[in-house]
N, C-alpha and C positions, 0 to 999 in steps of 0.2 A: 106621266111624270108631272110633277108640279112645276111652277114657274121658277122656283129656286134651283131645282134639279136641272132644268133646261139651261139656266144661266151658268151653273158650274160645268155642266156637260159642254156647253158652247165654248167656255173659256179654255177647258182642257183641249178640246179638239182644235180650236183656233190657234192656240199656242203651238201645238204639234204641227199643224199645217204650215204655220209661219216658219217653223224651224226647218221643215222639209223643202218648201218652195223658197228659193233665194230671192232677195230683193227687198224693197221697202214695204213695210207693213202699213195697210191703210187704217188709220185711226187709233193706234195704240191698243190698250187693253179692251176698251169698249169696242173697237173694231174687231178684235180677236173674238170677242163674245158673239158679235153679230155674224162674223164669217163662220164661226162654229155652228150657230143655230141655223143659219140659212144653208150652210153646207150639209147639215143633217137632213134638212128638207129636200135639198137637191139630190143628195145621195140616196135617200129613200125613193125618190121619183126615178132615178136612174136604175136602182135595183129592181123596182117594180116593172120597168121596161123589159127586164130579162127574166121575169117571173119569180123573183125572190122577194122575201119580206125585208122591208127597210129597217128603220130605227124602231125597236120594240121596247126599249127601256135603257137603264144605265148598266150596260153589259158590254163585253168585248166585241161581239159581232156588230152591235149597234155603233160602237166607237169606230170600227173599221169602215162601216158604211158612211158614217158622218165624216170621217177623215177623207175618204175618197171624194165625197161631195165638196168638202172645204178646199181640197187641192184643186179640183176643177174650177171652183168659184174664184180662187186666187189667180189661176191662169187666165180666166175670162176678164177679171178686173185689170190685170196687168196688160192684157192684149188691148183692152179699150183705152186705158190711160196712156199706153205707149211708153217710150223712154223719156224720163224727165230731162228737161233742158239743164245743162250745166253752166 
């Protein structure tokens, strides 16, 4: 995939992950893109641990893989940041 496809892919996956995982989103739209792209990398790595192929292009199985990675990444980010002080 080209860089533009990765950005669009990351934005879509990041928005869906932010919608699924409740709480404050880190960084707005740019944060969603980064969470989506890093989530795709993390999801591909996690799928590889179980002997499956990770992100292979702009298709539904790759979106699912990236979405799982993005959800895990958001949980990690929220666990590290903790609860915000009110």
